[in-house]
Structure formats: structure tokens, C-alpha cells
KEPAVO-254443 format. One record per residue (C-alpha): residue number from 1; residue in one letter; x, y, z negated. Coordinates in Angstrom, 3 decimals. Layout:
<nulum NUM, a, <X, Y, Z>>;
...
END
This chain:
<nulum 1, m, <20.229, 37.429, -144.747>>;
<nulum 2, g, <23.033, 34.863, -144.847>>;
<nulum 3, l, <23.699, 35.531, -148.535>>;
<nulum 4, y, <19.988, 35.229, -149.270>>;
<nulum 5, l, <19.813, 31.818, -147.599>>;
<nulum 6, l, <22.923, 30.636, -149.436>>;
<nulum 7, r, <21.419, 31.632, -152.797>>;
<nulum 8, r, <18.180, 29.838, -151.985>>;
<nulum 9, v, <19.920, 26.635, -150.884>>;
<nulum 10, l, <22.097, 26.586, -154.004>>;
<nulum 11, a, <19.013, 27.128, -156.184>>;
<nulum 12, m, <17.335, 24.124, -154.567>>;
<nulum 13, v, <19.833, 21.650, -156.056>>;
<nulum 14, p, <19.002, 22.157, -159.774>>;
<nulum 15, t, <15.332, 22.590, -158.900>>;
<nulum 16, v, <15.174, 19.187, -157.209>>;
<nulum 17, f, <17.102, 17.606, -160.086>>;
<nulum 18, l, <14.734, 19.029, -162.718>>;
<nulum 19, v, <11.674, 18.047, -160.693>>;
<nulum 20, s, <12.907, 14.459, -160.360>>;
<nulum 21, l, <13.644, 14.270, -164.088>>;
<nulum 22, v, <10.249, 15.664, -165.090>>;
<nulum 23, s, <8.344, 13.433, -162.663>>;
<nulum 24, f, <10.198, 10.293, -163.815>>;
<nulum 25, t, <9.540, 11.206, -167.445>>;
<nulum 26, i, <5.825, 11.893, -166.931>>;
<nulum 27, i, <5.319, 8.530, -165.219>>;
<nulum 28, q, <6.678, 6.761, -168.318>>;
<nulum 29, l, <4.680, 8.774, -170.858>>;
<nulum 30, p, <1.737, 6.302, -171.030>>;
<nulum 31, p, <2.357, 3.473, -173.500>>;
<nulum 32, g, <3.757, 0.233, -172.102>>;
<nulum 33, d, <5.220, -0.459, -168.701>>;
<nulum 34, f, <4.486, -2.409, -165.537>>;
<nulum 35, l, <4.976, -5.809, -167.158>>;
<nulum 36, d, <2.618, -4.899, -169.997>>;
<nulum 37, t, <-0.003, -4.170, -167.347>>;
<nulum 38, v, <0.685, -7.524, -165.692>>;
<nulum 39, v, <0.390, -9.374, -169.018>>;
<nulum 40, a, <-2.901, -7.597, -169.810>>;
<nulum 41, n, <-4.354, -8.536, -166.400>>;
<nulum 42, l, <-3.278, -12.159, -166.817>>;
<nulum 43, s, <-4.828, -12.277, -170.292>>;
<nulum 44, q, <-8.157, -11.096, -168.872>>;
<nulum 45, q, <-7.993, -14.011, -166.425>>;
<nulum 46, g, <-7.151, -16.480, -169.191>>;
<nulum 47, q, <-3.534, -16.933, -168.084>>;
<nulum 48, t, <-0.288, -16.415, -169.951>>;
<nulum 49, i, <3.361, -15.792, -169.134>>;
<nulum 50, e, <6.287, -17.377, -170.922>>;
<nulum 51, p, <8.375, -15.029, -173.149>>;
<nulum 52, a, <11.596, -16.143, -171.435>>;
<nulum 53, q, <10.136, -15.360, -168.010>>;
<nulum 54, l, <8.927, -11.996, -169.276>>;
<nulum 55, a, <12.375, -11.159, -170.663>>;
<nulum 56, a, <13.975, -12.136, -167.340>>;
<nulum 57, l, <11.613, -9.841, -165.469>>;
<nulum 58, r, <12.373, -6.963, -167.838>>;
<nulum 59, q, <16.070, -7.450, -167.208>>;
<nulum 60, r, <15.537, -7.697, -163.437>>;
<nulum 61, y, <13.675, -4.406, -163.242>>;
<nulum 62, a, <15.878, -2.737, -165.918>>;
<nulum 63, l, <12.840, -2.221, -168.140>>;
<nulum 64, d, <14.945, -3.297, -171.132>>;
<nulum 65, q, <17.168, -0.232, -170.675>>;
<nulum 66, p, <16.552, 3.235, -172.197>>;
<nulum 67, m, <14.717, 5.712, -169.974>>;
<nulum 68, v, <17.889, 7.787, -169.529>>;
<nulum 69, v, <19.741, 4.786, -168.113>>;
<nulum 70, q, <16.814, 3.912, -165.842>>;
<nulum 71, y, <16.624, 7.464, -164.485>>;
<nulum 72, t, <20.393, 7.761, -164.015>>;
<nulum 73, t, <20.548, 4.501, -162.079>>;
<nulum 74, w, <17.527, 5.430, -159.955>>;
<nulum 75, i, <18.651, 8.951, -159.002>>;
<nulum 76, t, <22.254, 7.832, -158.422>>;
<nulum 77, n, <21.133, 5.147, -155.976>>;
<nulum 78, i, <18.961, 7.678, -154.143>>;
<nulum 79, v, <21.751, 10.239, -153.783>>;
<nulum 80, t, <24.578, 7.844, -152.945>>;
<nulum 81, r, <22.844, 5.114, -150.945>>;
<nulum 82, g, <19.365, 6.369, -150.117>>;
<nulum 83, d, <17.991, 3.442, -152.137>>;
<nulum 84, f, <14.684, 4.278, -153.846>>;
<nulum 85, g, <14.563, 0.986, -155.683>>;
<nulum 86, q, <12.275, -2.031, -155.611>>;
<nulum 87, s, <8.520, -1.800, -156.036>>;
<nulum 88, m, <7.458, -4.041, -158.898>>;
<nulum 89, l, <3.846, -4.080, -157.702>>;
<nulum 90, y, <4.466, -5.089, -154.080>>;
<nulum 91, g, <7.845, -6.816, -154.450>>;
<nulum 92, k, <9.285, -4.808, -151.548>>;
<nulum 93, p, <11.802, -1.974, -151.258>>;
<nulum 94, v, <10.141, 1.391, -151.850>>;
<nulum 95, s, <11.617, 2.798, -148.642>>;
<nulum 96, e, <9.984, -0.025, -146.656>>;
<nulum 97, l, <6.564, 0.584, -148.206>>;
<nulum 98, i, <6.720, 4.323, -147.553>>;
<nulum 99, g, <8.031, 3.753, -144.027>>;
<nulum 100, e, <5.079, 1.487, -143.205>>;
<nulum 101, r, <2.534, 4.164, -144.104>>;
<nulum 102, l, <4.404, 7.293, -143.124>>;
<nulum 103, p, <3.503, 7.348, -139.375>>;
<nulum 104, l, <-0.250, 7.216, -140.074>>;
<nulum 105, t, <0.110, 9.747, -142.877>>;
<nulum 106, l, <1.951, 12.194, -140.628>>;
<nulum 107, g, <-0.497, 11.620, -137.773>>;
<nulum 108, l, <-3.439, 12.353, -140.030>>;
<nulum 109, g, <-1.749, 15.363, -141.634>>;
<nulum 110, v, <-0.775, 16.977, -138.324>>;
<nulum 111, s, <-4.284, 16.411, -136.947>>;
<nulum 112, v, <-5.856, 18.024, -140.006>>;
<nulum 113, w, <-3.502, 20.997, -139.756>>;
<nulum 114, l, <-4.077, 21.583, -136.030>>;
<nulum 115, f, <-7.842, 21.170, -136.258>>;
<nulum 116, g, <-8.100, 23.419, -139.310>>;
<nulum 117, w, <-6.116, 26.281, -137.816>>;
<nulum 118, a, <-7.825, 25.968, -134.409>>;
<nulum 119, i, <-11.195, 26.502, -136.093>>;
<nulum 120, a, <-10.313, 28.833, -138.962>>;
<nulum 121, l, <-8.208, 31.462, -137.177>>;
<nulum 122, p, <-10.736, 32.522, -134.498>>;
<nulum 123, a, <-13.574, 32.186, -137.020>>;
<nulum 124, g, <-11.784, 34.416, -139.550>>;
<nulum 125, i, <-10.972, 37.036, -136.911>>;
<nulum 126, y, <-14.550, 37.032, -135.632>>;
<nulum 127, s, <-15.932, 37.273, -139.159>>;
<nulum 128, a, <-13.798, 40.354, -139.865>>;
<nulum 129, v, <-14.395, 42.123, -136.538>>;
<nulum 130, r, <-18.165, 41.426, -136.631>>;
<nulum 131, k, <-18.568, 42.253, -140.294>>;
<nulum 132, y, <-22.072, 41.780, -141.719>>;
<nulum 133, s, <-23.378, 40.349, -138.452>>;
<nulum 134, l, <-25.425, 37.147, -138.263>>;
<nulum 135, g, <-22.341, 35.220, -137.169>>;
<nulum 136, d, <-20.383, 36.598, -140.130>>;
<nulum 137, y, <-23.065, 35.475, -142.570>>;
<nulum 138, v, <-23.210, 32.002, -140.997>>;
<nulum 139, l, <-19.431, 31.565, -141.075>>;
<nulum 140, t, <-19.223, 32.898, -144.634>>;
<nulum 141, s, <-21.920, 30.482, -145.811>>;
<nulum 142, m, <-20.190, 27.543, -144.117>>;
<nulum 143, a, <-16.866, 28.598, -145.645>>;
<nulum 144, f, <-18.347, 28.669, -149.155>>;
<nulum 145, v, <-19.898, 25.224, -148.652>>;
<nulum 146, g, <-16.580, 23.843, -147.403>>;
<nulum 147, i, <-14.755, 25.233, -150.418>>;
<nulum 148, a, <-17.364, 24.161, -152.971>>;
<nulum 149, v, <-18.063, 20.563, -151.884>>;
<nulum 150, p, <-15.375, 18.095, -153.077>>;
<nulum 151, g, <-13.693, 16.209, -150.258>>;
<nulum 152, f, <-14.354, 12.751, -151.713>>;
<nulum 153, l, <-18.085, 13.517, -152.096>>;
<nulum 154, l, <-18.276, 14.699, -148.500>>;
<nulum 155, a, <-16.427, 11.551, -147.410>>;
<nulum 156, l, <-18.954, 9.346, -149.221>>;
<nulum 157, t, <-21.878, 11.264, -147.723>>;
<nulum 158, v, <-20.620, 11.155, -144.143>>;
<nulum 159, a, <-19.635, 7.497, -144.473>>;
<nulum 160, f, <-23.133, 6.618, -145.751>>;
<nulum 161, i, <-24.849, 8.536, -142.932>>;
<nulum 162, q, <-22.660, 6.895, -140.320>>;
<nulum 163, f, <-23.311, 3.429, -141.725>>;
<nulum 164, r, <-27.025, 3.922, -142.466>>;
<nulum 165, y, <-28.164, 5.644, -139.304>>;
<nulum 166, f, <-25.522, 4.689, -136.732>>;
<nulum 167, d, <-24.808, 1.148, -137.982>>;
<nulum 168, k, <-21.080, 1.751, -137.945>>;
<nulum 169, a, <-18.814, 0.633, -140.781>>;
<nulum 170, v, <-16.404, 3.252, -142.103>>;
<nulum 171, g, <-13.044, 2.457, -143.632>>;
<nulum 172, g, <-9.426, 2.302, -142.623>>;
<nulum 173, m, <-7.768, 3.730, -139.548>>;
<nulum 174, f, <-8.380, 0.723, -137.271>>;
<nulum 175, s, <-11.041, -1.838, -136.506>>;
<nulum 176, p, <-10.259, -5.369, -137.803>>;
<nulum 177, e, <-9.265, -6.644, -134.351>>;
<nulum 178, y, <-6.676, -3.860, -133.968>>;
<nulum 179, a, <-5.327, -3.730, -137.535>>;
<nulum 180, d, <-2.340, -6.013, -136.913>>;
<nulum 181, a, <-2.131, -5.655, -133.128>>;
<nulum 182, a, <0.750, -4.005, -131.299>>;
<nulum 183, w, <0.241, -0.461, -130.070>>;
<nulum 184, n, <-1.540, -0.248, -126.723>>;
<nulum 185, l, <-4.201, 1.914, -125.090>>;
<nulum 186, g, <-7.024, 0.052, -126.818>>;
<nulum 187, k, <-5.461, 0.480, -130.259>>;
<nulum 188, l, <-4.802, 4.175, -129.586>>;
<nulum 189, l, <-8.434, 4.777, -128.591>>;
<nulum 190, d, <-9.607, 2.846, -131.652>>;
<nulum 191, f, <-7.311, 4.965, -133.833>>;
<nulum 192, l, <-8.741, 8.184, -132.377>>;
<nulum 193, d, <-12.264, 6.851, -132.909>>;
<nulum 194, h, <-11.506, 6.382, -136.619>>;
<nulum 195, l, <-9.458, 9.576, -136.945>>;
<nulum 196, w, <-12.185, 12.195, -136.514>>;
<nulum 197, l, <-13.970, 11.444, -139.801>>;
<nulum 198, p, <-10.997, 11.885, -142.196>>;
<nulum 199, v, <-9.804, 14.896, -140.153>>;
<nulum 200, l, <-13.226, 16.528, -140.491>>;
<nulum 201, v, <-13.511, 15.779, -144.208>>;
<nulum 202, l, <-9.970, 16.855, -145.072>>;
<nulum 203, s, <-10.172, 20.022, -142.964>>;
<nulum 204, l, <-13.367, 21.587, -144.274>>;
<nulum 205, g, <-12.009, 22.904, -147.571>>;
<nulum 206, g, <-8.925, 24.385, -145.923>>;
<nulum 207, i, <-10.981, 25.893, -143.098>>;
<nulum 208, g, <-13.292, 27.629, -145.562>>;
<nulum 209, g, <-10.420, 29.056, -147.592>>;
<nulum 210, t, <-8.528, 30.206, -144.491>>;
<nulum 211, i, <-11.594, 31.973, -143.092>>;
<nulum 212, r, <-12.190, 33.873, -146.326>>;
<nulum 213, v, <-8.557, 34.898, -146.833>>;
<nulum 214, l, <-8.026, 35.917, -143.201>>;
<nulum 215, r, <-11.266, 37.893, -143.172>>;
<nulum 216, a, <-10.307, 39.799, -146.323>>;
<nulum 217, n, <-6.755, 40.518, -145.111>>;
<nulum 218, l, <-7.902, 41.624, -141.664>>;
<nulum 219, l, <-10.623, 43.897, -143.048>>;
<nulum 220, d, <-8.016, 45.551, -145.236>>;
<nulum 221, e, <-5.718, 46.135, -142.236>>;
<nulum 222, l, <-8.504, 47.482, -140.015>>;
<nulum 223, r, <-9.097, 50.325, -142.497>>;
<nulum 224, k, <-5.497, 51.557, -142.434>>;
<nulum 225, p, <-4.453, 54.815, -140.699>>;
<nulum 226, y, <-2.233, 53.164, -138.071>>;
<nulum 227, v, <-5.277, 51.362, -136.633>>;
<nulum 228, v, <-7.248, 54.610, -136.409>>;
<nulum 229, t, <-4.265, 56.309, -134.751>>;
<nulum 230, a, <-3.876, 53.493, -132.206>>;
<nulum 231, r, <-7.569, 53.709, -131.332>>;
<nulum 232, s, <-7.366, 57.479, -130.887>>;
<nulum 233, r, <-4.565, 56.991, -128.357>>;
<nulum 234, g, <-6.772, 54.794, -126.204>>;
<nulum 235, l, <-5.297, 51.375, -127.004>>;
<nulum 236, s, <-7.766, 48.640, -126.065>>;
<nulum 237, e, <-9.524, 46.951, -128.966>>;
<nulum 238, r, <-8.298, 43.461, -128.069>>;
<nulum 239, r, <-4.682, 44.530, -127.628>>;
<nulum 240, l, <-4.798, 46.572, -130.827>>;
<nulum 241, l, <-6.285, 43.700, -132.808>>;
<nulum 242, v, <-3.784, 41.049, -131.682>>;
<nulum 243, a, <-0.673, 43.232, -131.690>>;
<nulum 244, y, <-0.974, 44.723, -135.157>>;
<nulum 245, p, <-3.723, 43.888, -137.727>>;
<nulum 246, v, <-3.942, 40.147, -137.002>>;
<nulum 247, r, <-0.165, 39.788, -137.066>>;
<nulum 248, v, <0.054, 41.459, -140.478>>;
<nulum 249, a, <-2.990, 39.604, -141.832>>;
<nulum 250, l, <-1.301, 36.278, -141.048>>;
<nulum 251, n, <1.608, 36.990, -143.404>>;
<nulum 252, p, <0.076, 35.115, -146.371>>;
<nulum 253, f, <-0.339, 32.019, -144.200>>;
<nulum 254, i, <3.199, 32.265, -142.835>>;
<nulum 255, a, <4.461, 32.616, -146.408>>;
<nulum 256, t, <2.791, 29.319, -147.348>>;
<nulum 257, v, <3.093, 27.348, -144.103>>;
<nulum 258, g, <5.969, 25.349, -145.595>>;
<nulum 259, w, <3.616, 23.964, -148.228>>;
<nulum 260, l, <1.940, 21.998, -145.457>>;
<nulum 261, i, <5.021, 19.774, -145.221>>;
<nulum 262, p, <4.433, 17.913, -148.520>>;
<nulum 263, a, <0.720, 17.802, -147.702>>;
<nulum 264, l, <1.568, 15.964, -144.479>>;
<nulum 265, f, <3.486, 13.424, -146.566>>;
<nulum 266, d, <1.201, 12.612, -149.470>>;
<nulum 267, g, <-2.206, 13.445, -147.988>>;
<nulum 268, e, <-5.432, 13.672, -149.963>>;
<nulum 269, v, <-5.362, 10.822, -152.471>>;
<nulum 270, l, <-9.064, 10.659, -153.345>>;
<nulum 271, v, <-10.390, 11.025, -149.797>>;
<nulum 272, s, <-7.895, 8.474, -148.485>>;
<nulum 273, t, <-8.920, 6.047, -151.241>>;
<nulum 274, v, <-12.649, 6.519, -150.581>>;
<nulum 275, l, <-12.227, 5.996, -146.821>>;
<nulum 276, g, <-9.704, 3.177, -147.219>>;
<nulum 277, l, <-6.975, 4.932, -145.244>>;
<nulum 278, e, <-3.577, 3.259, -145.058>>;
<nulum 279, t, <-1.656, 6.388, -146.047>>;
<nulum 280, t, <0.756, 7.132, -148.880>>;
<nulum 281, g, <-2.011, 8.674, -151.010>>;
<nulum 282, p, <-3.654, 5.382, -152.103>>;
<nulum 283, l, <-0.160, 3.902, -152.442>>;
<nulum 284, l, <0.682, 6.592, -155.006>>;
<nulum 285, l, <-2.592, 6.032, -156.872>>;
<nulum 286, r, <-2.063, 2.271, -157.156>>;
<nulum 287, s, <1.528, 2.737, -158.293>>;
<nulum 288, l, <0.423, 5.119, -161.056>>;
<nulum 289, e, <-2.362, 2.787, -162.188>>;
<nulum 290, s, <0.049, -0.160, -162.445>>;
<nulum 291, q, <2.932, 1.955, -163.850>>;
<nulum 292, d, <5.181, 1.014, -160.935>>;
<nulum 293, m, <7.655, 3.726, -161.896>>;
<nulum 294, y, <10.054, 3.375, -158.974>>;
<nulum 295, l, <7.351, 3.565, -156.306>>;
<nulum 296, a, <5.395, 6.362, -157.998>>;
<nulum 297, g, <8.532, 8.291, -158.913>>;
<nulum 298, s, <9.900, 8.043, -155.377>>;
<nulum 299, i, <6.688, 9.310, -153.741>>;
<nulum 300, i, <6.449, 12.214, -156.187>>;
<nulum 301, f, <10.145, 12.950, -155.794>>;
<nulum 302, i, <9.938, 13.049, -151.984>>;
<nulum 303, a, <6.844, 15.264, -152.117>>;
<nulum 304, c, <8.592, 17.681, -154.483>>;
<nulum 305, v, <11.725, 17.807, -152.320>>;
<nulum 306, l, <9.563, 18.542, -149.282>>;
<nulum 307, t, <7.823, 21.301, -151.253>>;
<nulum 308, v, <11.139, 22.960, -152.056>>;
<nulum 309, i, <12.300, 22.660, -148.440>>;
<nulum 310, g, <8.944, 23.901, -147.166>>;
<nulum 311, t, <9.091, 26.948, -149.418>>;
<nulum 312, l, <12.509, 27.799, -148.005>>;
<nulum 313, i, <11.173, 27.432, -144.461>>;
<nulum 314, s, <8.237, 29.711, -145.307>>;
<nulum 315, d, <10.561, 32.392, -146.638>>;
<nulum 316, i, <12.736, 32.198, -143.526>>;
<nulum 317, l, <9.718, 32.457, -141.210>>;
<nulum 318, l, <8.377, 35.426, -143.142>>;
<nulum 319, v, <11.710, 37.228, -142.856>>;
<nulum 320, l, <11.840, 36.548, -139.107>>;
<nulum 321, v, <8.233, 37.542, -138.392>>;
<nulum 322, d, <7.753, 40.613, -140.602>>;
<nulum 323, p, <10.219, 43.502, -140.036>>;
<nulum 324, r, <9.289, 44.992, -143.410>>;
<nulum 325, v, <10.498, 41.865, -145.220>>;
<nulum 326, r, <13.531, 41.599, -142.967>>;
<nulum 327, a, <14.556, 45.157, -143.845>>;
<nulum 328, g, <14.814, 44.149, -147.495>>;
<nulum 329, y, <17.546, 41.611, -146.682>>;
<nulum 330, a, <19.441, 43.713, -144.135>>;
END
């Protein structure tokens, strides 16, 4: 087990390096750079920028350097000083911009995860145990709808219904009077009042997929000989279900639970943009549109690092939970 963990940790280093290199390269593939975007926007407004000022800005943001030099400087500053660079779009340090939106992003992500699992796990178990019942058909139909309907379309629909029939504006995580206020009980209640809609929209697709996968895995386990043997020995149905088949059926979710970590960080970009949420998702979208390479590259880099770490955590949890997997590393 110890040797396995050491190999995985050592493999993470080149993986993170390659991911950072690829992400930084992809961001710069479109023609032009951030200043070209600025010049084009100014031209549409009938304004111009002096060539000397433009050259000074290119030198300030190191846009006059080759991509290799830009990447080397950027990754070196991250590793040695934790400096993700300066956002050209916002004129602030990247770490400050991410830090401003990270608490709300994590709060939304954790809420989506808890709500999704609280609904999907009992629904998936019920759907498998009561196979082909009316409840199974209802849950299956709802799961297919949740999987099929895009999140951003559902967000638009729910937002329209809430505005049209309940006369309540939708957008952001706070009402205007609480947006810049210090945290207090009123702001917390206002936050919770705005939180349910994005949690519902972001959860539905995951709930549908979890129900279907858990149902299929549990049905497969319930047909195996050890379940029949346990029943023949008089083990109660509830104890049998929880102690053995459900535990084994959850293995695929345990194996991918670490992938939730990057999801908590970046969130759903389209849904967050549609609902006007102050999370890192819209921040990433705006940085890509404006070719703000340091901001976009840093968000993608952090998400990729969290993915690698989350995968390692998933593997460790799977080894600890499943004796069959643990035996392979004994």
C-alpha cells in the first residue's frame, strides 16, 4: 500500500506539469492576444490607442516574449512564490480574484453535492429493490429527464417561471441591498433564499445519472449467489441490503468521489453565467473570451491539479473501503 501511494504521488508531478503546459498552450492558440482584443473593442467604439502605449503594455504583461518564456516565468512564479500573475482584464492579482469568488463557489458546490446524494442514493436503492413498480417507473422517467435537459436551459426556464408568475427577479447570490454588506443573519438568510435555485438546477443531471448507475449496480448485486445464501440463512432484508449489495454497488461512486473536488472549484460555467452567479465559472469564461491568459491558465491549472489530487483520494478510499481492492495491494 505504501509503495502504491509513493508511485502515485511521484506520477502526479509530471502529470501536473504536462497539464499546465497543455492548458497554457491551448489558451494561446487563437490568433492575437489580450491587447489585440482591447484594440478591437476600442476600434468598435471609435477610439484608438497610441503605438507607444501599446508597446509599453505588451512589455508590462510580457506579451512581447515567446510563449516558452511566458510559460516558464508563469509556472516558476507559481511553484516558488505561489504567484499566479496579474489579470490583464481586471487589473488585479489572479489569486485575489479567485479568492474573492472561492467561498461562494465552494458553498454552492458542497450544497449541490449534499443535495444530490441525499436524493439520489435512497431513490436509486428504492428503484432497484422495487423494480418495475410504479415508483421505479416514476423515478426512472425523472432521471431520464434530468439527464436529457441541459442545465442552462432548465435554469432559463425556472428563472422565467419565477419571474413571470411569482414576480421575483432571479440572478446572483444576493439581493442588491445585501451584495456589498457584511455577513450577518439577514445576509445569510438572503443567501439561502437565492441558493436553492442553482442547487436544484445543478443537481438534477447528477441525480438522474446517480439513480440510473446505482440501480443498475444494485440489481446486478442482488442476483449474485451470496445474496441468495444470506437470505436462506434468515438474514433480514434490510440488514442484508445495507451490509452487502449496497456497499458493493457504491464502489463506482467511491472511485470517482475525488472528481467532485475540481467540480467544487470551477462549478458549472453555463448555468452560473445564465443565473449571474459570482463563482469562478463566469470568471473563467470571461478570461477565455478576452484571452486573459494568466487568469484563464491559473483557473484551469488549479482545476487540473485538484483533479489529479481527487483521483488519488478516490483510489485511496476505494482501497480502504473494498477488501477485494485492498488485497491487490497487500
